[in-house]
N, C-alpha and C positions, 0 to 999 in steps of 0.2 A: 458549685454550690458551697463547697467547703470554705473557699475564700470569702464568699458573701457572708456566711455565718460568722466568720472570724471578725470581719470589719464591722458587722452589725453588733457583735458583742462588745467591741471596743467603744463604739459610739454610745451604746446603751449604758455601759458602766460609767462613762464620763458624764452623761446626762443625769444619771441617778445621783451622783455626788452633787452636781449643781442644783438639782431640784430639792434635795434634802436640805441643803444649806439655806436655799431660798425659802423653803417652807417653814423652817425654824425662825428665820428672821421676820417673815411676814405673818407668823402665827396662824398659818393656813393649814387646817387639817386636810383639806382637799388636796393641796400640793404634797403634803407628807404621805397621804394615802396613795396618790399617784406615783410618788417616789417608791413606795413599797411595791406597788404593782410593777413599776419599771424594774425594780430589783429582781422580782420573780421572772420578768422578761429576760433579764440578763442570765438568770439561772436556766431559763428555757432555752436560750440560744446556746449556752454552754453545753447543756445536755443534748441539744439537737446536733451540735457539732460533734460531740463525742459519739452519739448514736449513729450519725451519718458515717463517721470513720469506721465504727465497728461493723455496721451492716454492709459496708462495701468490701469487707475482708472476705476472702474465699473460704469455702468449706474446708475442714480438715478432718483428721481421724477422730477427733473428739466431738467437734460440732459439725456433724455430717450435713446438716441443712444450712450451715453458715451462721451468720450473726444477725439475721433479719429481725429477730425479736428484740435486739438491743435498743433499736430506735423506738419501738412500741413501749418498752418498759420505761424509757426516758420520758416519753410523752405522758405516761400514766403518773409518774412521780411529779412531773411538772404540774399537772392538773390538780393533784392533791395539795401541793403547796399553795396553789391559788385559792382553793377553798378555805384552807386554814387562814390565809391572809384576809379573806373576806370576812370571816368571823371576827377577827381583831378589829377591822375597820368599823364593823357594826357596833362593837363595844365602845370604841373611841367616839364615834358619832353620837351615840346616846349620851355620853358624858358631856360632849360639847353642846348638845341641845339643852341640857339642864343648866350648863354654865357657859354661855356664849363668850367668845373673846373677839376683840377688835382685830380685823384682818386688813393687811395692806394690799388693797386690790390691784395696785399698779404692778407690784411684783408678781402677783398671781397671773395677771394678764400676759406679762412679758415671758415668764417661764413656760406657761401653758402653750403659748404660740410657738416658742422654740421647740417644745416637746412635740407638737403636732408636725412640725417640719421633719424632725428626726424620725418619728414613727412612720410617716408616709414614705420617707426615703428607704427605710428598712423594708417596709411592706413591698415596695416596688422591686427590691432586690430578691425577696423571697417568693414573689408571685409565680415564677416559672416552676419552682420545685414543689409548691404546696399541693398541686393536683395529683401527684404521684406518691407522696411520702407523708404519712401521718405525723411523723416527728416534725417535719418542716411546717406542715399545716398547723400544728400546735403552736409553734413559734409565731407563725403568721397571725393566728387568731389572737394571741397575746398582744401583738402590735396593733391589731385592729381595735381591740378593747381599749388600749392606751390612747389611740387616736381619738376615739369617741369621747373618752374621759377628758382629754385635753380640750376638745370643743366645749364640753360641759363646763370646765373650769373657766374658759374664756367668757362664756355667757354669765357665769356666776360672778366673775370679777366686774363685769359691766353692771350687773344688777346691784352689787354692793356699792359701786361708785355712784350710782344715781338714786339709790333708795336708802342706802345705809342699813339694809336688812342683813345682819351678821349671821343669822341662822341658815342662810343659803349655803354657807361653807360646809357644815356638817351634813346638810341635806344632799349636797353634791357628793359627799363622801359615801353616803348610803347608796346613792345611784351608782357610783363607781363600784361599790361592793356587789351590788346586784348584777352589774355588768360582768364582773369577774366570775360570779357563780354561773351565769348564763354561758359565758364562753368556755368555762372549764368543764361543765357537765357533759357536753357532747363528746369531748375528748376522753373523759373518764369512761363513758359508756362504750365508745368504739375500741379504746385500748383494752378494756376489760374483756370485751367480746373476743378480741384477737387472742389475748392471753389465755382465755378459757376455751379456745378453739371452737368458737361458735361459727355459724354460717357467715361468710363475708358480707359486709354491709352492702345493701342494695341488691343482693342476690336472693332468689327464691328457690327452694329445694325442688318445687314442682317444675320450674324451668329447666333445671339440670336434668331431671328425670326425662322430660319430654325431648330434650336435645339428644340424649343417648338413645332413647327408644326410636327416634326418628331415623336413625342410621339403618340402612338396609342390612338385614341379616340379624339384627338384634331382636330377640323375642321378649326379654324382660330385663330389669335391673333391680338389684336389692343390696342390702348391707352397704348403703351409700353414705359416705361421710365427706363433707367439704369443709375446709378450714383455711385460715390464712397463716402463712409463715411470717409475713410482715405486712406493712400497710398496703402493698400492691402486689404481693406474691401469694397466689392461692394454690392449694393442693387438693387432690381428690383421691379417694380409694373406693372401690365398689366391686361387686360381683355382677357379671353380665351373662345372661343366658342366651346361648346361640344354638343353632342346629349342630348335629354331629358332623363337623367339617374337617377336612385335612388342614394341617398347619398353614399351608400356603394361602388358603382361603380365609382362615380366621385372622391371619396377619393383616389382610386388607381391611377387614372390619375394624380391627384395633387402630390402624392408622387413620381410618375415617373418623372414628370416635374422638381421637385426640385432636384431629384437625378441627372438628366442629366445636369441641370444648374450648379450644384456644381462640377460635374465630368469634364465637358467640358470647362466651363468658369469661375470656381471658384467664383460663385455668391452664397452667403450663406444666405443673407437676402432677402426674397421675400414676396410680397403681391399680391396674384393672386385671381382675382374675376372671377367666372365662369358665363357665359351666355349660356342659353340653346337654341338650335335650335328649331324654331317653327315646329309644326307637322301639317300635313294635312291628310285627309281621302281619300284613293283611291277608285276607283269604286267598287272594291271587298271587301271594308270594312276594309282593313288592314291599320294600321297607318304607314305612311312613312314620313320621314323628308321633310319639304318644302325646296325649293331651297333657298339658302342663298347667297346673293352677297358677295364676298370677299372684305374686307375692308383693305385699306392700313394702315400701321403703321406710 
């Protein structure tokens, strides 16, 4: 994946230069907006590559969990730059709507078509890694947004060619800006959730509780915390109430809990503390577990 990110970065930087020059010559705000979007894509790929390199480094004495958060932080910075770019595009589009300029539609069409080919090629290269890494997914979403933007510019160029309606250019820029906001917002929410150690995306706390309680020998679970170290690495800590058992028996319960958490919820890092139920003596002298009130998580 590291090599794919490197080649994608080189192709994107080259295309940004071509699109920016073409946009200036064609007086097309849509092309210039797309060039700006592509520039943030280049930044996205650079940050993705840097984050991918960091998060693959092993844990050390200072970073005991490793560098999983590096990729998440890169994705967050990435999305923020996109939102800032969208605001600038909206401002420039407003100015162009008030004062339209003649646009060279042939240049728009040729450059947008070339951009679509570049974006689709990079998306194909990133597709394998986007399902497991938020940072790579952020770069993939950038490219998806650019591909849709290129299609819009192609349509706009055709409209200008046959109708002469120049305001389609700033209107396309507004559409690209809205697309940028839409693609960035989901990444902002997920990366912030990870950085704030929220519950992993798609996971429900009730499902975690039920998974642990379903293990034979578990009476209750409380002080439960679940969070993400990175985009696909989850951790859990909790207190589990069990009967007063010898260590050999409680070890089997612990192993079963970890197996179920890994199989059902893909949680691999766990810190589980056992608490033993108090015992009382019955009238006939047999030891029975005392009633334990269930505690909410």
